[in-house]
C-alpha positions as CSV (number, residue, x, y, z in Angstrom):
1,M,12.5,19.7,13.9
2,T,12.8,22.4,11.2
3,G,8.9,23.8,9.9
4,S,9.1,22.0,6.7
5,N,10.1,18.7,8.3
6,H,7.6,19.2,10.7
7,R,5.0,19.6,7.9
8,A,6.3,16.3,6.3
9,A,6.1,14.5,9.1
10,R,2.1,15.5,9.6
11,P,0.7,12.9,7.5
12,R,2.4,10.2,8.5
13,Q,1.8,11.0,11.8
14,A,-2.0,11.2,11.3
15,M,-2.1,8.0,9.5
16,L,0.2,6.3,11.9
17,T,-2.4,8.0,14.9
18,A,-5.5,6.6,13.1
19,T,-4.4,3.5,12.4
20,V,-3.6,3.2,16.2
21,L,-7.0,4.3,17.0
22,L,-8.6,2.0,14.1
23,A,-6.6,-1.0,16.2
24,A,-8.0,0.0,19.7
25,G,-11.4,-0.1,18.8
26,L,-11.1,-3.2,16.6
27,A,-9.6,-4.5,19.9
28,G,-12.3,-3.0,22.1
29,S,-15.1,-4.7,19.9
30,A,-13.6,-8.1,20.1
31,A,-13.0,-7.7,23.7
32,L,-16.2,-6.8,23.9
33,G,-17.5,-10.4,22.5
34,Q,-19.2,-8.8,19.3
35,D,-19.4,-11.1,16.1
36,Q,-16.4,-10.6,14.2
37,S,-18.1,-12.6,11.2
38,A,-20.3,-9.9,9.3
39,A,-16.8,-9.1,7.5
40,T,-16.6,-11.6,4.5
41,P,-13.9,-12.5,2.3
42,A,-15.5,-10.3,-0.2
43,D,-15.0,-7.5,2.3
44,A,-11.8,-8.1,2.6
45,I,-11.0,-8.4,-0.9
46,F,-13.0,-5.1,-1.7
47,A,-11.0,-3.2,1.3
48,R,-7.6,-4.4,-0.4
49,K,-9.0,-3.3,-3.9
50,T,-9.3,0.2,-2.7
51,V,-6.3,0.5,-1.1
52,M,-4.4,-0.9,-4.4
53,D,-6.6,1.3,-6.2
54,T,-5.2,4.5,-3.7
55,L,-1.5,3.4,-4.1
56,S,-1.7,2.9,-8.1
57,S,-3.3,6.9,-7.9
58,K,-0.3,8.0,-5.4
59,M,2.1,6.5,-7.7
60,D,0.5,8.0,-10.5
61,E,1.2,11.5,-9.0
62,I,4.7,10.8,-8.1
63,E,5.6,9.0,-11.5
64,T,4.2,12.0,-13.1
65,A,6.1,14.6,-11.1
66,T,9.4,12.2,-11.9
67,A,8.7,12.4,-15.6
68,S,8.7,15.6,-16.4
69,T,11.5,17.3,-16.2
70,Q,10.2,20.5,-14.8
71,K,11.1,20.9,-11.0
72,I,9.1,18.5,-9.0
73,D,7.3,20.1,-6.2
74,L,9.4,17.9,-3.3
75,A,7.0,18.5,-0.9
76,A,4.0,17.6,-2.4
77,A,5.9,14.8,-3.6
78,N,7.3,13.4,-0.1
79,E,3.7,13.3,1.0
80,Q,2.6,11.3,-1.5
81,A,5.6,9.2,-0.7
82,D,4.3,8.9,2.9
83,A,1.3,7.5,1.7
84,V,2.5,5.1,-0.3
85,S,4.1,3.6,2.3
86,V,1.9,4.2,5.0
87,L,-0.5,2.0,3.0
88,L,2.0,-0.7,2.0
89,M,2.4,-1.6,5.9
90,A,-1.1,-2.1,5.9
91,F,-1.9,-3.9,2.9
92,P,-0.2,-7.8,3.3
93,H,-2.7,-7.8,6.2
94,L,-5.4,-7.8,4.0
95,F,-4.8,-10.8,2.8
96,P,-6.4,-13.7,5.3
97,P,-6.5,-17.2,4.3
98,A,-10.0,-17.1,3.1
99,T,-9.5,-14.3,0.6
100,N,-7.6,-16.8,-1.9
101,Q,-10.1,-17.2,-3.9
102,W,-8.5,-17.2,-7.8
103,K,-10.0,-19.3,-9.9
104,P,-8.6,-19.5,-13.9
105,N,-10.5,-19.2,-17.3
106,V,-13.5,-17.5,-15.1
107,D,-15.1,-14.0,-16.4
108,K,-14.1,-11.8,-13.3
109,D,-15.9,-8.7,-12.1
110,P,-12.6,-6.4,-11.5
111,G,-14.4,-4.7,-8.9
112,T,-15.3,-7.6,-6.6
113,D,-12.8,-10.5,-7.9
114,T,-9.6,-10.6,-7.0
115,F,-6.9,-11.1,-8.4
116,A,-4.3,-11.9,-5.9
117,A,-2.4,-15.2,-6.9
118,P,-2.5,-18.2,-4.7
119,E,1.3,-17.7,-4.4
120,V,0.3,-14.9,-1.7
121,W,-0.5,-17.6,0.5
122,T,1.9,-20.3,-0.2
123,Q,4.7,-17.8,0.0
124,Y,3.2,-15.6,2.1
125,A,6.7,-14.5,3.9
126,D,8.2,-13.6,0.6
127,F,4.8,-11.6,0.0
128,Y,5.2,-9.8,3.4
129,K,9.0,-8.8,3.1
130,R,8.4,-7.6,-0.8
131,S,5.7,-5.0,0.7
132,T,7.6,-4.4,3.6
133,E,10.3,-3.4,1.2
134,A,8.7,-1.5,-1.1
135,S,7.3,0.8,2.2
136,K,10.7,1.5,3.0
137,L,11.3,2.5,-0.3
138,A,8.4,5.0,-0.5
139,F,9.5,5.9,3.0
140,D,12.9,6.7,1.4
141,A,11.5,8.8,-1.2
142,S,9.2,10.7,1.5
143,R,12.5,11.5,2.9
144,A,14.5,12.5,-0.1
145,T,16.0,16.4,0.0
146,Q,17.0,16.7,-3.3
147,E,15.5,16.0,-6.8
148,A,17.9,13.2,-7.7
149,E,17.7,11.3,-4.4
150,F,13.5,11.4,-4.7
151,R,13.8,10.3,-8.8
152,A,16.0,7.2,-7.3
153,A,14.0,6.5,-4.6
154,V,11.1,5.7,-6.9
155,T,13.0,3.9,-9.4
156,K,13.4,2.0,-6.8
157,L,9.9,2.0,-5.7
158,R,8.4,1.1,-9.5
159,A,10.7,-2.2,-9.6
160,A,9.7,-3.2,-6.5
161,C,5.8,-3.3,-7.3
162,D,6.6,-4.2,-10.6
163,G,8.6,-7.5,-9.3
164,C,6.0,-8.0,-6.6
165,H,2.7,-8.0,-9.0
166,A,4.8,-10.4,-11.6
167,T,5.1,-12.5,-9.1
168,Y,1.5,-12.3,-6.8
169,M,-1.0,-10.9,-9.8
170,K,-2.9,-12.9,-12.1
171,T,-4.7,-10.7,-15.0
172,N,-6.5,-13.6,-16.6
């Protein structure tokens, strides 16, 4: 592996290592018979809002770089796309059934209430598939070695994100 490829792989390796360690810790807690009821639906909703906010920030950075006519710092853009890929892999797992709490025509607190449409749960296989496909598109962008290749992957990724939002996110 070349030096630049090795550096580009580090964020993914670190995130995957952290994920494995977290999963092992959670499995260890469950194995010890600890009460898992402390995690409420509100906690899961807040966690996915935090992940989505991070995804949005990363996408803003990527799209700012690709909107410019300036040369893209491809190494930095690849790292942002890699983080998006990892977050999208985890994202559909933040929708346990108890978080299906959408209520129409209700004033919602953007910090704590869900904007996930009930279709997330009634069409979960499609939701999961879309998240996986978007993760793969972000991964492709993270491995792009040419600006044109990166821009094309980001265009596909944005379309995937917008399509999922149109189907699975309520705004009112």
